[in-house]
C-alpha positions in Angstrom: -10.8 7.4 -29.6 -12.1 5.7 -32.7 -9.7 5.6 -35.8 -11.3 5.8 -39.2 -9.8 5.2 -42.6 -9.8 8.0 -45.2 -13.2 8.0 -47.0 -11.7 7.6 -50.4 -9.2 4.7 -50.9 -6.5 4.7 -53.5 -8.1 1.8 -55.3 -11.6 3.4 -55.3 -12.9 0.4 -53.3 -15.9 1.0 -51.1 -15.1 2.2 -47.6 -16.1 -0.3 -44.9 -18.9 0.7 -42.4 -17.6 2.7 -39.4 -18.2 -0.2 -37.0 -15.7 -2.3 -39.0 -13.0 0.3 -38.6 -12.7 0.5 -34.8 -9.1 -0.2 -33.9 -9.4 0.1 -30.1 -11.2 -1.9 -27.5 -12.6 -0.9 -24.1 -11.8 -2.8 -20.9 -14.3 -5.5 -19.8 -13.3 -5.3 -16.1 -11.7 -3.1 -13.6 -9.2 -3.8 -10.8 -10.7 -4.4 -7.4 -8.2 -4.1 -4.5 -8.1 -6.9 -2.0 -9.1 -6.4 1.6 -5.4 -6.5 2.6 -3.5 -4.7 -0.2 0.1 -5.4 -1.1 2.7 -2.7 -0.5 4.6 -3.9 -3.6 4.5 -1.1 -6.3 3.9 1.8 -3.9 6.0 4.9 -4.2 7.5 6.6 -1.2 4.6 9.0 -1.1 2.1 6.2 -1.3 3.9 4.3 1.4 3.8 7.3 3.7 0.0 7.7 3.0 -0.6 4.0 3.7 1.3 4.3 7.0 -0.6 7.4 8.0 -3.9 5.5 7.3 -3.0 2.9 9.9 -2.0 5.5 12.5 1.8 5.9 12.1 2.6 9.4 13.4 3.7 11.9 10.7 7.0 12.4 12.5 7.9 8.7 12.1 6.7 8.2 8.5 9.8 9.2 6.7 12.0 6.8 8.7 9.4 4.0 8.3 9.2 4.6 4.5 13.0 4.4 4.2 12.9 1.1 6.1 10.2 -0.4 4.0 11.7 0.8 0.8 15.0 -1.0 1.6 13.4 -4.2 2.6 10.9 -4.4 -0.3 12.9 -3.0 -3.2 16.5 -3.7 -2.2 16.2 -7.0 -0.4 13.0 -8.4 -1.9 11.6 -9.4 1.5 8.4 -11.4 1.3 7.5 -11.3 5.0 7.3 -8.5 7.5 8.8 -10.7 10.1 12.1 -10.7 8.2 12.4 -6.9 8.5 14.9 -7.0 11.4 15.4 -3.2 11.5 11.6 -2.6 12.1 10.2 -3.0 15.6 8.3 -6.1 16.4 5.1 -4.1 17.2 5.3 -2.3 13.9 5.9 -5.5 12.0 2.7 -6.9 13.6 0.8 -3.8 12.6 2.0 -3.9 9.0 1.1 -7.6 8.7 -2.4 -6.9 10.1 -3.2 -4.4 7.3 -0.9 -5.2 4.4 0.9 -8.0 2.5 4.0 -8.2 0.3 2.3 -10.4 -2.3 3.4 -10.7 -5.9 1.5 -12.2 -8.8 1.1 -16.0 -8.6 3.5 -18.0 -10.8 1.4 -20.5 -12.7 4.2 -21.8 -15.0 7.9 -21.3 -15.7 9.7 -22.2 -19.0 13.5 -22.1 -19.2 15.2 -22.2 -22.6 18.7 -23.6 -23.2 20.0 -20.1 -23.8 18.8 -18.9 -20.4 15.7 -17.2 -21.5 12.9 -17.6 -19.0 9.2 -17.1 -19.3 6.7 -16.9 -16.5 2.9 -17.2 -16.7 1.5 -15.1 -13.9 -2.0 -15.2 -12.4 -3.9 -12.0 -11.5 -7.3 -11.7 -9.8 -10.6 -11.2 -11.7 -12.9 -8.4 -10.8 -15.7 -10.8 -10.0 -15.2 -13.3 -7.1 -15.4 -16.9 -8.2 -14.5 -16.2 -11.9 -11.5 -17.6 -13.6 -8.4 -15.5 -12.8 -6.5 -13.7 -15.5 -3.0 -14.5 -16.7 -0.2 -12.4 -18.3 3.3 -13.2 -19.3 6.7 -11.9 -18.3 9.9 -12.8 -20.1 13.6 -12.6 -19.0 16.2 -12.4 -21.8 19.8 -12.7 -20.6 23.0 -11.8 -22.3 26.6 -11.8 -21.1 26.6 -8.2 -19.9 23.0 -7.5 -19.1 19.6 -9.0 -18.5 16.4 -7.6 -20.1 13.0 -8.1 -18.5 9.9 -7.8 -20.8 6.8 -6.7 -18.9 3.1 -6.8 -19.6 0.9 -3.8 -19.0 -2.6 -5.1 -19.8 -4.6 -8.3 -19.7 -5.2 -8.5 -23.4 -4.7 -5.4 -25.4 -6.4 -2.2 -26.4 -5.4 -2.4 -30.0 -6.1 -4.9 -32.8 -2.8 -5.2 -34.6 -3.0 -8.0 -37.0 0.7 -9.0 -36.6 0.4 -9.5 -32.8 -1.4 -12.4 -31.2 -2.3 -10.3 -28.1 -4.2 -8.0 -30.4 -6.6 -10.8 -31.3 -7.5 -11.1 -27.6 -10.1 -9.2 -25.6 -9.0 -6.2 -23.5 -9.9 -7.4 -20.1 -8.3 -4.7 -17.9 -5.3 -2.5 -17.3 -2.7 -3.7 -14.8 -2.0 -1.6 -11.8 1.4 -0.2 -11.0 1.7 -2.8 -8.3 1.0 -5.6 -10.7 3.6 -4.3 -13.1 6.2 -3.9 -10.4 5.2 -7.3 -9.1 6.4 -8.9 -12.4 9.9 -7.5 -11.6 9.7 -8.8 -8.1 8.8 -12.3 -9.3 11.7 -12.3 -11.8 14.2 -11.1 -9.2 12.9 -13.7 -6.7 13.4 -16.5 -9.2 16.9 -15.2 -10.1 18.0 -14.4 -6.6 18.7 -10.8 -7.8 18.5 -9.2 -4.3 21.0 -7.9 -1.8 22.1 -10.8 0.4 20.2 -13.5 -1.7 21.8 -16.5 -3.3 22.0 -15.8 -7.0 20.7 -18.4 -9.5 23.4 -20.3 -11.4 22.4 -21.5 -14.9 23.7 -21.4 -18.4 23.1 -18.2 -20.2 22.7 -15.9 -17.2 24.8 -12.7 -17.2 28.4 -13.0 -16.1 29.1 -9.3 -15.7 27.5 -6.6 -13.6 25.9 -6.5 -10.1 22.3 -7.3 -11.3 20.7 -10.0 -13.3 17.9 -7.6 -14.2 19.5 -4.5 -15.7 17.1 -3.5 -18.4 13.3 -3.3 -18.7 11.1 -3.1 -21.8 7.3 -2.7 -21.9 6.9 -5.1 -24.8 4.8 -7.9 -23.2 1.0 -8.2 -23.3 -0.9 -4.9 -23.8 -0.2 -1.4 -25.2 1.7 0.5 -22.4 0.7 4.0 -23.6 -2.9 3.1 -23.2 -2.2 2.4 -19.5 0.2 5.4 -19.2 -0.4 6.3 -15.5 0.2 2.9 -14.1 3.2 2.2 -16.4 4.7 5.6 -15.4 4.2 5.0 -11.7 5.7 1.5 -11.9 8.7 2.7 -13.8 9.3 5.5 -11.4 9.3 3.0 -8.5 11.6 0.7 -10.5 14.1 3.5 -11.4 14.7 4.3 -7.7 14.3 0.8 -6.3 
């Protein structure tokens, strides 16, 4: 949708040409799934569909989904071999077709107040081209920890007060890439069942989780990537 100013301004100044009034950008690229996709970011229904596609019988899918959900979203497992409640043969089948990959961490900055910022690398549509990068920020307080997520590489809008608005809109993030930011943060903080929790100044001292709140205030305009943001938050809410 193109947004235009009212044809008559209050000052009586000439109205700029329509091309100068476009406030939205179109994506330059699209997401291309890797040959072995990651299961990170899949809902229960999507996990069942993925299992069915590799030959897991319908009668076993519900049990297998429950197992995967626990290992991926409660324990943060990064290897199928670590899934001790899953049979060895099934672990091998899963590893043959899928991964548990998260976005690559390019850089990490830690402030004296405990705030942490990660620069994450995502694949380009075209092989051999420079990968794309987005940011994810963790803001701790005594009783909670807020994670600020990105939803786009660049941004759809051109807001003058926002640096991201001056960038190109490269592409929307997938639900998996949005959930992947949460996985990276929880990996770095040890915010999983059975994991050793990070100890550093500024981290929350109350509650069971370091990551207790999520805001979609990183790179991108989340409502212009509504479906992926919705799906990612649904997974997160029940993870």
